C-alpha positions in Angstrom: -92.1 32.5 -65.0 -92.1 29.0 -63.6 -90.2 30.1 -60.5 -92.5 33.0 -60.0 -95.5 30.8 -60.4 -94.0 28.4 -57.7 -93.6 31.3 -55.2 -97.1 32.3 -55.9 -98.2 28.7 -55.5 -96.3 28.4 -52.1 -96.5 31.5 -50.2 -95.9 29.8 -46.8 -92.2 29.2 -47.4 -91.2 32.8 -46.7 -92.4 32.8 -43.1 -90.6 29.5 -42.3 -87.3 31.0 -43.4 -87.9 34.0 -41.2 -88.5 31.8 -38.2 -85.3 29.8 -38.8 -83.2 33.0 -38.9 -84.8 34.1 -35.7 -83.5 31.1 -33.9 -80.1 30.9 -35.7 -79.1 34.5 -35.4 -78.7 34.5 -31.6 -76.7 31.3 -31.7 -74.4 32.7 -34.4 -74.0 35.9 -32.5 -73.2 34.1 -29.3 -70.7 31.8 -31.2 -69.0 34.9 -32.7 -68.9 36.6 -29.3 -67.5 33.4 -27.6 -65.1 32.8 -30.4 -63.9 36.3 -30.2 -63.6 36.2 -26.4 -61.7 32.9 -26.4 -59.6 34.0 -29.4 -58.6 37.2 -27.7 -58.0 35.2 -24.5 -55.8 32.7 -26.3 -54.0 35.5 -28.1 -53.3 37.3 -24.8 -52.2 34.0 -23.2 -49.9 33.2 -26.1 -48.2 36.6 -25.6 -47.4 35.9 -21.9 -46.9 32.1 -22.1 -45.0 29.4 -24.0 -47.3 26.4 -24.0 -47.2 22.8 -25.2 -49.1 19.6 -24.7 -46.0 17.6 -25.5 -45.1 17.1 -21.8 -45.4 14.3 -19.3 -44.5 13.5 -15.7 -41.1 12.0 -15.2 -39.5 10.2 -12.3 -36.4 8.4 -11.3 -37.1 4.7 -11.9 -34.5 2.6 -10.2 -33.9 -0.9 -11.5 -33.1 -3.2 -8.7 -30.9 -6.0 -10.1 -29.0 -9.0 -8.9 -25.2 -8.7 -8.5 -24.7 -12.4 -8.2 -25.6 -15.5 -10.2 -28.0 -17.9 -8.8 -31.6 -19.1 -8.5 -34.2 -16.7 -7.2 -35.9 -18.4 -4.3 -38.1 -15.7 -3.0 -39.6 -12.3 -4.1 -41.0 -10.5 -1.1 -42.7 -7.4 -2.7 -45.7 -6.7 -4.9 -46.3 -4.0 -7.4 -47.5 -0.8 -5.8 -46.2 -1.8 -2.4 -44.6 1.0 -0.3 -41.0 0.1 0.6 -38.3 1.5 2.8 -34.6 1.8 2.2 -33.0 -1.6 3.1 -36.2 -3.6 2.9 -35.8 -7.0 1.4 -37.0 -7.3 -2.2 -35.8 -10.8 -3.2 -33.5 -13.5 -2.1 -31.1 -15.7 -4.1 -30.2 -19.2 -3.1 -27.2 -18.9 -0.6 -25.8 -22.5 -0.5 -22.9 -21.9 -3.0 -22.0 -18.6 -1.5 -22.0 -19.9 2.1 -19.6 -22.7 0.9 -17.3 -20.1 -0.7 -17.3 -18.1 2.6 -16.3 -21.3 4.5 -13.6 -22.1 2.0 -12.2 -18.5 2.2 -12.3 -18.6 6.0 -10.3 -21.9 6.0 -7.8 -20.4 3.5 -7.4 -17.3 5.7 -6.8 -19.4 8.8 -4.2 -21.5 7.0 -2.5 -18.3 5.8 -2.5 -16.8 9.3 -1.1 -20.0 10.8 1.7 -20.0 8.2 2.4 -16.4 9.0 2.5 -17.0 12.7 4.9 -19.9 12.3 7.1 -17.7 10.0 7.1 -14.8 12.5 8.1 -17.2 15.3 10.9 -18.6 13.3 11.9 -15.1 12.3 12.0 -13.9 15.9 14.0 -17.0 17.0 16.5 -16.5 14.1 16.9 -12.9 15.1 17.6 -13.8 18.7 20.1 -16.6 17.8 21.8 -14.4 15.2 22.1 -11.4 17.5 23.4 -13.7 20.2 26.0 -15.2 17.9 27.1 -11.8 16.7 27.4 -10.5 20.3 29.3 -13.6 21.4 31.6 -13.5 18.4 32.3 -9.8 18.9 33.1 -10.6 22.6 35.4 -13.5 21.7 37.1 -11.4 19.0 37.6 -8.5 21.4 39.1 -10.9 24.0 41.3 -12.6 21.5 42.5 -9.2 20.2 43.3 -8.1 23.7 45.2 -11.3 24.5 47.1 -10.9 21.2 48.0 -7.3 22.1 49.2 -8.4 25.5 51.2 -11.4 24.1 52.8 -9.1 21.5 53.7 -6.6 24.1 55.1 -9.2 26.4 57.1 -10.8 23.6 58.5 -7.5 22.6 59.6 -6.6 26.1 61.0 -10.1 26.6 62.9 -9.9 23.3 64.5 -6.6 24.2 65.4 -7.8 27.7 66.8 -11.1 26.4 68.9 -9.3 23.8 70.3 -7.0 26.4 71.1 -9.8 28.8 72.6 -11.9 26.1 74.8 -9.1 25.0 75.8 -8.4 28.6 76.7 -12.1 29.2 78.6 -12.4 25.9 80.6 -9.3 26.9 81.3 -10.8 30.4 82.5 -14.1 28.7 84.9 -12.1 26.5 86.1 -10.1 29.5 86.6 -13.3 31.5 88.5 -14.9 28.6 90.7 -11.8 28.4 91.4 -12.0 32.1 92.1 -15.7 32.0 94.5 -15.2 29.1 96.2 -12.4 31.0 96.4 -14.7 34.1 97.7 -17.5 32.0 100.5 -15.2 30.7 101.3 -14.1 34.2 101.2 -17.7 35.4 103.6 -18.8 32.6 105.9 -15.9 33.4 105.8 -16.7 37.1 106.6 -20.4 36.3 109.5 -19.4 34.2 110.7 -17.0 36.9 110.3 -19.8 39.5 112.3 -22.3 37.4 115.1 -19.8 36.9 115.1 -18.9 40.6 115.3 -22.6 41.6 118.2 -23.0 39.2 120.0 -19.9 40.5 119.3 -21.0 44.1 120.8 -24.5 43.5 123.8 -22.8 41.9 124.1 -20.6 44.9 123.7 -17.4 43.0 120.6 -16.1 44.8 119.5 -16.4 48.3 116.6 -18.5 49.6 114.6 -15.4 50.2 114.6 -14.4 46.5 113.6 -18.0 45.6 110.8 -17.9 48.1 109.6 -14.6 46.7 109.5 -16.2 43.2 107.5 -19.1 44.7 105.1 -16.7 46.2 104.7 -14.8 42.9 104.1 -18.1 41.1 101.5 -19.2 43.6 99.7 -15.8 43.2 99.8 -16.1 39.5 98.4 -19.7 39.7 95.6 -18.4 42.0 94.8 -15.5 39.7 94.7 -18.0 36.8 92.4 -20.3 38.6 90.2 -17.4 39.6 90.1 -16.1 36.1 89.2 -19.6 34.9 86.3 -19.8 37.4 85.1 -16.4 36.4 85.2 -17.6 32.7 83.3 -20.8 33.7 80.7 -18.6 35.5 80.4 -16.3 32.5 79.9 -19.3 30.2 77.2 -20.6 32.6 75.5 -17.2 32.6 75.7 -17.0 28.8 74.2 -20.4 28.5 71.4 -19.3 30.8 70.9 -16.1 28.8 70.8 -18.2 25.6 68.2 -20.4 27.3 66.2 -17.3 28.2 66.4 -16.2 24.6 64.6 -19.4 23.6 61.8 -18.3 25.9 61.3 -15.4 23.6 60.7 -17.9 20.8 58.0 -19.5 23.0 56.4 -16.1 23.5 56.5 -15.6 19.7 54.8 -18.9 19.2 52.2 -17.7 21.7 51.8 -14.6 19.7 51.2 -16.6 16.5 48.7 -18.7 18.4 46.9 -15.6 19.5 46.9 -14.3 16.0 45.2 -17.5 14.7 42.6 -17.2 17.5 41.9 -13.6 16.4 41.5 -14.8 12.8 39.2 -17.6 13.9 37.2 -15.2 16.0 36.9 -12.7 13.1 35.8 -15.6 10.9 33.1 -16.6 13.5 31.9 -13.0 13.6 31.7 -12.8 9.8 29.8 -16.1 9.8 27.4 -14.7 12.4 27.0 -11.5 10.3 26.4 -13.7 7.2 23.6 -15.5 9.2 21.7 -12.2 9.1 21.1 -13.0 5.4 18.9 -15.9 6.6 17.1 -13.4 8.8 16.4 -11.2 5.8 15.3 -14.2 3.8 12.9 -15.1 6.6 11.7 -11.5 6.6 10.9 -11.8 2.9 9.1 -15.0 3.5 7.1 -13.3 6.3 6.3 -10.4 4.0 5.1 -12.9 1.3 2.9 -14.7 3.9 1.5 -11.3 5.1 0.6 -10.6 1.5 -1.1 -14.0 1.3 -3.0 -13.2 4.5 -4.2 -9.9 3.0 -5.2 -11.6 -0.2 -7.1 -14.3 1.8 -8.8 -11.5 3.8 -9.8 -9.7 0.6 -11.1 -12.9 -0.9 -13.1 -13.6 2.3 -14.5 -10.1 2.3 -15.5 -10.5 -1.3 -17.1 -13.9 -0.6 -19.0 -12.4 2.3 -20.0 -9.5 0.1 -21.4 -11.9 -2.5 -23.2 -13.7 0.3 -24.7 -10.5 1.4 -25.7 -9.7 -2.2 -27.9 -12.8 -2.2 -30.3 -10.7 -0.2 -31.5 -7.9 -2.6 -32.8 -4.8 -0.8 -34.3 -1.5 -1.8 -31.8 1.4 -2.3 -34.4 4.1 -1.5 -37.7 4.8 0.2 -40.4 4.6 -2.3 -42.9 2.3 -4.1 -42.4 -0.9 -6.0 -43.3 0.2 -9.6 -42.8 -3.2 -11.2 -41.8 -6.7 -10.3 -39.9 -8.2 -13.2 -38.5 -11.6 -12.1 -40.4 -14.5 -10.4 -39.1 -17.0 -7.9 -37.4 -20.0 -9.5 -35.7 -18.0 -12.2 -32.0 -18.2 -12.7 -30.7 -14.7 -12.4 -27.4 -13.2 -13.5 -25.5 -10.1 -12.4 -27.3 -7.0 -13.8 -30.5 -8.9 -14.4 -33.5 -6.7 -13.3 -35.6 -8.1 -10.4 -37.9 -5.1 -9.8 -38.2 -1.4 -10.3 -38.8 1.1 -7.5 -39.2 4.8 -7.5 -39.6 7.6 -5.0 -43.1 9.3 -5.5 -41.7 12.5 -4.2 -38.9 12.5 -6.8 -40.9 13.5 -9.9 -40.7 16.4 -12.3 -42.3 17.4 -15.6 -40.5 17.3 -18.9 -41.9 19.5 -21.6 -40.6 19.4 -25.1 -40.6 23.0 -26.4 -40.4 24.0 -30.0 -37.1 25.5 -31.0 -38.9 28.6 -32.3 -40.1 29.4 -28.7 -37.2 28.1 -26.6 -35.5 31.5 -26.8 -38.3 32.8 -24.5 -37.7 30.2 -21.8 -35.4 30.9 -18.9 -34.5 29.0 -15.8 -36.6 30.1 -12.8 -39.7 31.0 -14.8 -43.0 29.9 -13.2 -45.1 27.3 -15.0 -48.8 26.5 -15.0 -49.5 22.7 -15.2 -52.7 21.0 -16.3 -52.5 17.2 -15.6 -54.9 15.2 -17.8 -55.6 12.8 -14.9 -56.7 15.7 -12.6 -58.4 18.2 -14.9 -60.1 20.0 -12.0 -56.8 20.6 -10.2 -54.1 23.2 -11.0 -50.4 22.6 -10.4 -47.6 25.1 -10.5 -44.0 24.5 -11.1 -40.7 26.2 -12.0 -38.2 25.8 -14.9 -35.0 24.3 -13.5 -33.2 23.1 -16.6 -33.1 23.7 -20.3 -31.9 20.8 -22.5 -28.6 21.2 -24.3 -29.7 19.3 -27.4 -32.9 18.5 -29.3 -34.6 15.2 -28.7 -33.9 14.1 -32.2 -30.2 14.1 -31.6 -30.7 11.1 -29.3 -32.8 9.2 -31.8 -31.4 6.0 -33.3 -31.4 7.8 -36.7 -30.7 11.5 -35.9 -32.3 14.2 -38.0 -30.2 15.5 -40.8 -28.6 12.2 -41.6 -27.0 11.9 -45.0 -29.9 11.7 -47.5 -30.7 13.0 -51.0 -33.9 14.6 -49.6 -34.3 17.3 -47.0 -37.4 18.2 -45.1 -37.2 20.9 -42.6 -39.0 19.9 -39.3 -39.3 22.1 -36.3 -37.3 20.4 -33.5 -38.1 20.4 -29.8 -35.8 20.8 -26.8 -36.5 19.2 -23.4 -37.3 21.6 -20.5 -37.2 20.2 -16.9 -39.9 21.7 -14.6 -39.9 21.1 -10.8 -43.3 20.4 -9.3 -44.6 19.7 -5.8 -45.9 16.2 -5.4 -46.2 16.0 -1.7 -49.6 14.2 -2.0 -48.0 11.6 -4.4 -50.7 11.9 -7.0 -48.4 12.6 -9.9 -47.2 9.4 -11.5 -44.4 9.0 -14.0 -45.8 8.9 -17.5 -48.9 11.1 -17.0 -49.6 13.6 -19.8 -49.4 17.3 -18.9 -50.2 20.6 -20.6 -47.7 23.2 -19.6 -47.8 27.0 -19.8 -44.5 28.7 -19.1 -45.0 32.3 -18.0 -42.6 34.4 -20.0 -44.2 37.7 -18.8 -45.7 38.3 -15.4 
């Protein structure tokens, strides 16, 4: 009753509510229509696309570092500065490295000088040794030839002397036999003569018979004297032949002398051949010095390389992203000086949920909305699908040993190529991607 009385007391409330609904109804209808339109549009888009806002622009950021230890005396670039391949980024103090180069150059010159001296000695030793070998071979050949001739002459002379001696000995024996025969005849003739003289004195024989005995005796005496002279000559010829046989001994002595000379020549040749060992030793010394020269050359090249490394240059054409070190700092190998990147070498990395990754394939077209350029549309193409989820590379990977388990949908990285010819896309920019899974 009280409520009824209130409505009766305030009749103006009903018209106000009607007016409010008149204004709200169109708005609600438009909201429902818009929500339905965008909902349908989103639903249709989700059927033909895999989308995510977990994506950003990536690029190859190259850390330019020092390869030597030293004090940084100059940094010649600033952040955001365009740079060409080979342009100087920074310089390290060069004094110590220049001194090392000078030291290595001196060491190389010393090694080369030692090698040159060793090669000259080696060449000289080779010439001397080869000359000694040739000379000793020539002397040995001549000595051997003279020995052969002496042996041949001694052999012939020995044969001739033996034959002559035998002949002379035979002649002496024959002369002795003749002299003995003549002596016998002489004695017989002497006896006959004495008997004839006695018979003649006794008147038994005539003077003619005695004279015949005298003649026979004289002939026997003459034959004996002749036989004796022949024996004397034979003895003289035998003595001469014996003297000639002593000449053979001289020839034998000459042969022994030639044999000693041959042995001496052979020893000289062996000594000359042994000298080749010194040549081989000098060759080994030369090889060692050649190795030292190569080592000195390598050390010099390394010192020059280190000197060149004191000038730090850009490895690519690009832009200086960040300057990390300042002049005056003491840098070490591997210490970062600056970071550079190529503005054209960028791509988009989208992290797609594992529940949708099965719809993504290489080569699919991609629609890209970059937060920094909301009015501009970019297009790309899927070029790589990750082989593992992002969580696998975390410090504490998902699924580590634990008493509790919470299932979390994982994401896999997808690499998307994009044209950045105008250089507007910068590494780190946030992107919304829509991968067309159906055309």
